[in-house]
FIGU-97403 format. One line per 3 residues: number of its first residue (from 0); for each residue x, y, z of N, C-alpha, C, CB. Coordinates in pm, 1 decimal, padded with zeros to 6 digits. Atoms other than C-alpha are relative to their C-alpha. Glycine has a CB too. Example, Ala and Ser with C-alpha at 12.3 -4.5 7.8 and 13.67 -1.06 7.14 Angstrom:
BEGIN
0 = 00089.0:-00119.0:00000.0:01230.0:-00450.0:00780.0:00090.0:00120.0:00000.0:-00099.2:00002.7:00124.6; -00082.0:-00119.0:-00006.0:01367.0:-00106.0:00714.0:-00077.0:00109.0:00073.0:00041.4:00046.2:-00141.5
***
This chain:
BEGIN
0 = 00070.8:-00095.0:-00089.5:-00309.5:-00947.9:-00416.9:-00135.3:00057.8:-00078.1:00106.3:00125.6:00041.9; 00110.5:-00044.1:00054.7:-00683.5:-00832.7:-00480.2:-00043.3:00120.2:00085.6:-00099.6:-00108.7:-00011.0; 00043.1:-00122.2:-00015.4:-00849.5:-00507.7:-00458.3:-00184.5:-00023.8:00008.2:00067.3:00096.8:-00133.0
3 = 00150.9:00023.5:00024.8:-01229.2:-00529.4:-00361.6:-00055.8:00128.1:00086.1:-00062.3:-00166.5:00059.6; 00050.5:-00120.9:-00062.5:-01467.0:-00241.4:-00257.3:-00084.3:00067.8:-00087.5:00103.3:00088.6:00043.4; 00094.4:-00071.9:00082.0:-01649.6:00040.5:-00399.1:00076.8:00102.0:-00090.6:-00105.9:00072.3:00090.7
6 = -00070.8:-00098.3:00067.7:-01557.9:00271.0:-00661.3:-00118.9:00126.9:-00030.0:00071.5:-00072.0:-00142.7; 00089.0:-00069.4:00010.0:-01793.7:00579.2:-00690.0:00040.7:00155.1:-00014.2:-00075.7:-00034.7:00098.9; -00009.6:-00131.9:00024.5:-01824.5:00935.8:-00836.2:-00026.7:00079.2:00098.8:-00067.4:00033.8:-00092.3
9 = 00030.7:-00112.9:-00108.0:-01785.0:01244.5:-00593.6:-00018.2:00136.2:-00065.8:00121.4:00013.8:00109.4; 00020.7:-00133.9:00084.4:-01757.6:01526.0:-00831.7:00022.8:-00018.0:-00153.3:00104.5:00115.5:00050.5; -00015.6:00025.3:00137.7:-01714.8:01589.2:-01188.0:00152.0:-00053.8:-00058.0:-00038.7:00131.5:-00064.4
12 = -00136.3:00044.5:00008.5:-01329.3:01511.5:-01201.5:00052.7:-00106.6:00099.0:00080.0:00113.5:00012.7; -00046.1:00048.4:-00104.9:-01319.6:01316.4:-00877.4:-00076.6:-00148.9:00035.6:-00013.3:00109.4:00102.0; 00060.5:00132.1:-00049.7:-01371.0:00958.0:-00750.8:00045.8:-00050.2:00111.2:00011.9:-00100.3:-00084.8
15 = -00066.3:00037.7:-00109.6:-01332.5:00767.1:-00461.0:00007.4:-00172.8:-00012.4:-00079.4:00062.5:00134.0; -00012.5:00162.6:-00033.2:-01196.1:00390.2:-00377.7:-00003.6:-00006.7:00124.0:00125.3:-00079.0:-00044.3; 00028.3:00048.4:-00160.0:-01335.1:00276.1:-00051.7:00008.5:-00152.6:-00003.8:-00163.9:00047.8:00065.4
18 = -00017.7:00132.9:-00021.5:-01207.8:-00091.2:-00000.5:00089.8:-00049.4:00086.3:00022.0:-00051.2:-00098.8; -00097.4:00052.6:-00062.3:-00966.3:-00319.8:00090.1:00109.9:-00081.5:-00091.8:-00061.8:-00077.8:00097.7; -00077.4:00071.9:00081.1:-00652.5:-00488.5:-00043.5:00047.9:-00120.6:00106.2:00119.4:00094.9:-00069.1
21 = -00037.2:00124.4:-00051.6:-00606.5:-00879.8:00057.8:00099.9:-00093.5:-00083.7:-00121.8:-00068.3:00022.3; -00091.4:00113.6:00067.3:-00358.1:-01145.9:-00018.2:00141.2:-00038.9:00069.9:00037.1:00049.0:-00148.7; -00131.2:00044.7:-00074.2:-00009.7:-01268.7:00071.5:00101.4:00071.1:-00079.2:00029.7:-00168.3:00004.3
24 = -00104.7:-00042.1:00061.1:00305.6:-01060.4:-00004.0:00120.9:-00058.7:00059.8:00000.3:00135.1:-00001.6; -00115.6:00047.3:-00045.2:00649.1:-01182.1:-00003.9:00102.5:00123.3:00023.4:00049.2:-00104.7:-00098.4; -00095.7:-00115.2:-00052.9:00895.9:-00964.4:00209.5:00102.9:-00066.6:00052.9:-00057.3:00099.2:00107.8
27 = -00132.1:00037.2:-00065.6:01253.8:-00972.3:00359.8:00013.3:00050.6:00131.3:00115.6:00047.6:-00075.7; -00018.1:-00048.9:-00130.9:01308.5:-00938.4:00713.1:00103.2:00100.8:-00004.4:00032.5:-00105.9:00095.5; -00097.1:-00110.9:-00000.7:01481.7:-00630.0:00789.1:00134.1:-00005.8:00112.2:-00089.9:00129.1:00029.7
30 = -00086.9:00013.0:-00105.5:01682.8:-00759.9:01070.5:00099.8:-00146.1:-00043.5:-00097.6:-00011.7:00150.0; -00108.2:00093.8:00026.6:01806.0:-01112.3:00956.6:00001.8:-00041.1:-00152.8:-00016.7:-00127.2:00092.5; -00014.2:00000.4:00142.0:01746.9:-01090.9:00575.1:-00074.2:-00104.5:-00069.7:00134.5:-00010.8:-00034.2
33 = 00052.8:00113.1:00055.7:01540.8:-01400.2:00543.7:-00136.6:00055.8:-00068.9:-00019.8:-00117.5:00112.9; 00106.2:-00022.8:00060.2:01252.0:-01396.8:00305.0:-00140.5:-00073.8:00071.0:00032.2:-00040.5:-00137.0; 00106.6:00048.0:-00074.0:00898.2:-01450.6:00462.3:-00128.8:00033.8:-00069.9:00004.1:00053.4:00137.0
36 = 00115.3:-00031.4:00044.8:00523.7:-01434.8:00363.6:-00080.9:00069.6:00086.9:-00055.7:-00099.4:-00040.4; 00050.8:-00090.2:-00093.1:00322.1:-01162.7:00507.9:-00161.2:00005.3:-00059.0:00092.1:00153.3:00001.5; 00130.3:-00017.3:00039.2:-00064.1:-01172.1:00514.8:-00044.1:00140.7:-00002.7:-00082.0:-00074.4:00081.6
39 = 00072.3:-00164.4:00005.0:-00238.6:-00830.8:00400.2:-00137.7:-00012.9:-00013.4:00046.6:00101.9:-00133.0; 00136.4:-00026.2:-00013.3:-00555.0:-00725.8:00475.7:-00016.5:00154.6:00074.8:-00068.1:-00126.9:00087.4; -00009.2:-00138.1:-00049.2:-00554.9:-00344.8:00463.3:-00106.2:00082.2:-00072.1:00144.3:00060.5:-00022.9
42 = 00112.2:-00099.4:00039.6:-00831.9:-00087.2:00444.1:00052.7:00099.3:-00091.8:-00062.0:00075.0:00122.7; -00043.3:-00131.2:00064.7:-00776.6:00201.8:00176.3:-00134.3:00076.5:-00023.0:00086.1:-00023.3:-00146.3; 00106.1:-00102.1:00078.5:-00963.8:00491.2:00077.4:00094.1:00109.6:-00077.6:-00115.1:00089.8:00121.2
45 = -00080.1:-00100.0:00070.4:-00824.2:00694.5:-00205.4:-00079.3:00072.5:-00079.7:00105.0:-00052.0:-00076.9; 00071.6:-00107.2:00108.4:-00939.1:00993.4:-00415.8:00075.4:00007.9:-00142.4:00002.5:00163.5:00065.8; -00045.9:-00008.2:00133.9:-00890.8:00967.9:-00778.8:-00060.8:00112.3:-00069.2:-00025.5:-00121.9:-00071.7
48 = 00033.9:-00115.2:00085.5:-00877.3:01238.5:-01036.2:00036.1:-00033.7:-00143.3:00074.3:00130.0:00046.5; -00024.1:00015.4:00158.5:-00906.6:01258.4:-01414.2:00080.1:00138.1:-00046.1:-00161.2:-00016.0:-00091.6; -00083.6:-00109.7:00029.8:-00694.2:01608.1:-01400.5:00074.2:-00006.3:00120.7:-00068.7:00137.5:-00031.7
51 = -00097.4:-00020.6:-00072.5:-00416.3:01737.0:-01232.6:-00049.9:00065.1:00122.1:00095.1:00066.9:-00067.7; 00072.5:-00034.3:-00110.0:-00524.0:01771.7:-00865.5:00078.9:00126.8:00060.9:-00014.7:-00125.5:00099.1; -00035.5:-00143.4:-00067.0:-00477.6:02117.5:-00682.8:00028.1:-00037.4:00153.5:-00137.9:00122.5:-00013.6
54 = -00022.8:00058.0:-00144.0:-00481.5:01931.4:-00336.9:00120.1:-00054.1:00029.3:-00087.5:-00100.5:00032.8; -00140.6:00042.0:-00014.5:-00124.1:01903.5:-00226.1:00030.2:-00061.6:00140.7:00092.7:00122.1:-00024.8; -00029.8:00048.9:-00146.1:-00176.1:01809.8:00148.6:-00058.0:-00149.7:-00036.0:-00089.4:00096.4:00145.1
57 = 00048.4:00126.2:00005.7:-00378.2:01493.4:00072.5:00090.3:-00136.9:-00045.8:-00105.4:00018.2:-00083.6; -00106.9:00086.0:00051.4:-00127.9:01197.4:00027.8:-00079.4:-00105.4:-00047.3:00111.5:-00045.0:00101.8; 00053.0:00110.6:00052.1:-00409.7:00935.3:-00065.9:-00068.0:00037.2:-00116.8:-00080.0:-00067.4:00088.7
60 = 00064.9:-00032.9:00155.6:-00482.1:01094.4:-00438.8:00107.4:-00112.3:-00094.6:00024.9:00212.6:-00059.1; -00086.5:00045.5:00093.7:-00396.9:00912.1:-00742.0:-00065.7:00068.7:-00113.9:00016.8:-00156.3:-00008.8; 00033.2:-00068.5:00136.1:-00418.8:01091.4:-01083.9:00006.1:-00100.1:-00108.1:00100.5:00118.7:-00035.7
63 = 00020.5:00063.8:00111.7:-00552.6:00904.4:-01386.7:-00042.0:00087.3:-00126.4:-00092.8:-00095.7:00031.0; 00017.6:-00100.2:00079.2:-00514.2:01158.7:-01645.3:-00062.7:-00045.7:-00132.9:00122.7:00066.3:-00014.4; 00059.8:00039.3:00135.8:-00625.5:00955.6:-01947.4:-00144.1:-00052.6:00030.0:00092.4:-00118.3:-00078.8
66 = 00124.7:00012.8:-00030.0:-00951.3:00888.1:-01773.5:-00028.7:-00145.4:00044.1:-00077.3:00044.2:-00110.2; 00043.5:00145.8:-00012.8:-00914.0:00513.0:-01719.3:00071.6:-00038.1:00157.8:00067.7:-00107.5:-00148.5; -00043.0:00058.5:-00136.2:-00888.8:00371.4:-01357.5:00088.9:-00123.1:-00020.2:-00128.2:-00042.2:00088.8
69 = -00075.4:00117.9:00017.6:-00621.2:00121.0:-01339.8:00011.4:-00081.7:00133.1:00136.6:00036.9:-00053.9; -00008.4:00070.1:-00110.0:-00682.3:-00109.4:-01058.5:00117.4:-00085.7:00054.4:-00091.6:-00066.0:-00010.8; -00125.1:00086.1:-00019.2:-00363.1:-00303.6:-01097.2:00105.8:00097.1:00037.9:00043.8:-00085.7:-00133.5
72 = -00080.7:-00077.6:-00057.4:-00184.0:00007.2:-01052.6:-00016.7:00061.6:00147.1:00009.1:00085.5:-00083.4; 00019.8:-00023.9:-00150.0:-00355.8:00093.9:-00731.0:00056.0:-00110.8:00087.6:-00150.4:00014.4:00032.9; -00057.9:00107.9:-00076.6:-00263.3:-00246.8:-00598.4:00149.9:-00005.6:00026.2:-00034.3:-00116.5:-00063.1
75 = -00171.4:-00010.4:-00016.5:00111.7:-00211.3:-00683.3:00043.8:00089.3:00067.2:00078.2:00020.3:-00113.4; -00040.4:-00120.9:-00088.5:00125.1:00137.1:-00543.4:00001.9:-00051.1:00163.9:-00120.0:00134.1:-00025.0; 00020.1:00038.3:-00148.6:-00004.6:-00008.1:-00212.7:00096.3:-00101.0:00039.6:-00142.1:-00055.1:00029.6
78 = -00086.0:00094.6:-00043.9:00204.1:-00310.1:-00202.0:00131.8:00055.7:-00004.0:-00010.3:-00119.5:-00073.6; -00117.5:-00075.1:-00017.5:00510.3:-00087.7:-00274.6:00018.5:00057.0:00113.8:00012.6:00087.9:-00082.5; 00025.0:-00078.7:-00133.1:00414.6:00138.5:00014.7:00005.8:-00113.0:00129.3:-00164.3:00082.6:-00008.2
81 = -00012.7:00097.0:-00096.7:00376.0:-00182.2:00232.2:00155.1:-00070.7:-00003.8:-00118.5:-00104.6:-00025.4; -00139.9:00052.4:00023.4:00727.7:-00328.7:00102.2:00092.8:00102.4:00051.9:00031.2:-00030.1:-00153.1; -00081.5:-00133.6:-00014.7:00883.4:00020.7:00163.8:00021.8:00029.9:00176.0:-00099.9:00141.5:-00084.0
84 = -00033.1:-00002.6:-00139.3:00828.5:-00021.7:00559.0:00091.0:-00107.9:00048.6:-00118.8:-00004.8:00075.0; -00089.4:00115.0:-00061.3:01038.2:-00213.5:00804.8:-00095.8:-00101.0:00019.7:00079.7:00033.8:00140.9; 00072.7:00145.0:-00009.6:00927.6:-00583.3:00847.1:00083.6:-00077.0:00062.9:-00037.6:-00072.1:-00131.8
87 = -00081.9:00083.5:-00082.9:01053.8:-00833.2:01085.8:-00073.8:-00128.9:-00008.1:00020.2:00054.1:00149.0; 00043.3:00135.7:00014.8:01002.4:-01222.3:01021.9:-00050.4:-00025.5:00164.8:00135.1:-00109.3:-00063.9; 00033.1:00040.1:-00112.9:00822.9:-01409.8:01324.9:00109.9:-00038.9:00106.1:-00079.0:-00094.6:-00026.5
90 = -00104.1:00056.3:-00060.7:01168.6:-01543.3:01444.6:00075.8:00139.7:00086.9:00096.2:-00081.7:-00122.1; -00064.7:-00107.8:-00059.4:01309.3:-01190.5:01496.9:-00096.8:00082.7:00075.2:00070.5:00078.6:-00099.1; 00098.1:-00067.5:-00075.0:00979.0:-01032.1:01608.4:-00005.4:-00059.1:00147.0:-00136.5:-00011.5:-00072.7
93 = 00018.3:00051.3:-00121.6:00969.2:-01262.1:01897.8:00135.8:-00002.9:00079.7:-00062.0:-00132.3:-00014.9; -00152.8:00008.0:-00055.5:01362.0:-01255.7:01978.5:00020.0:00147.0:00096.4:00128.1:-00004.6:-00152.5; -00026.8:-00087.5:-00088.8:01473.5:-01038.0:02277.3:00150.8:00022.7:00008.8:-00059.1:-00039.1:00119.0
96 = -00156.7:-00013.8:-00002.4:01841.5:-01057.0:02164.0:00034.3:00139.5:-00036.4:00075.3:-00101.3:-00103.7; -00008.5:-00133.7:00049.7:01979.6:-00710.1:02131.1:00072.0:-00022.6:-00152.0:00090.8:00101.4:00111.2; -00063.2:00001.5:00104.9:02106.1:-00617.3:01795.6:00162.2:00071.6:00016.7:-00095.5:00065.7:-00096.3
99 = -00116.0:-00066.3:-00025.2:02474.5:-00542.1:01765.8:00026.7:00113.8:-00066.5:00093.8:-00072.8:-00016.3; 00011.4:-00135.2:00061.0:02552.8:-00185.6:01699.2:00152.4:00040.6:-00006.1:-00098.5:00109.4:00091.4; -00116.0:-00055.4:-00005.3:02883.5:-00035.2:01583.4:-00003.1:00166.1:-00035.8:00084.4:-00082.5:-00090.9
102 = -00004.2:-00155.8:-00010.9:02964.1:00346.1:01637.6:00131.3:00031.1:-00074.5:00001.0:00061.4:00164.9
***
């Protein structure tokens, strides 16, 4: 996975990352359990702080309290967010077969 884009300072303790993450991510189908490759091309816009942020509403904030912006951490964090979503392989996505449910 690669992060490309622009990092610019917005305020004294605030910077902005405006770019995209691209690459291939290995996922597991939430329906059949088989592994598959998923191509990622995701735009990101994050606010970075080198102090504790007082903004509790914005979810696109990362704090780097040591003053060093770790781009590997940003990519890992975004990949974890993608992995945490539901994903279906191509076969399950195209299937019209109903899932068996037990109550």
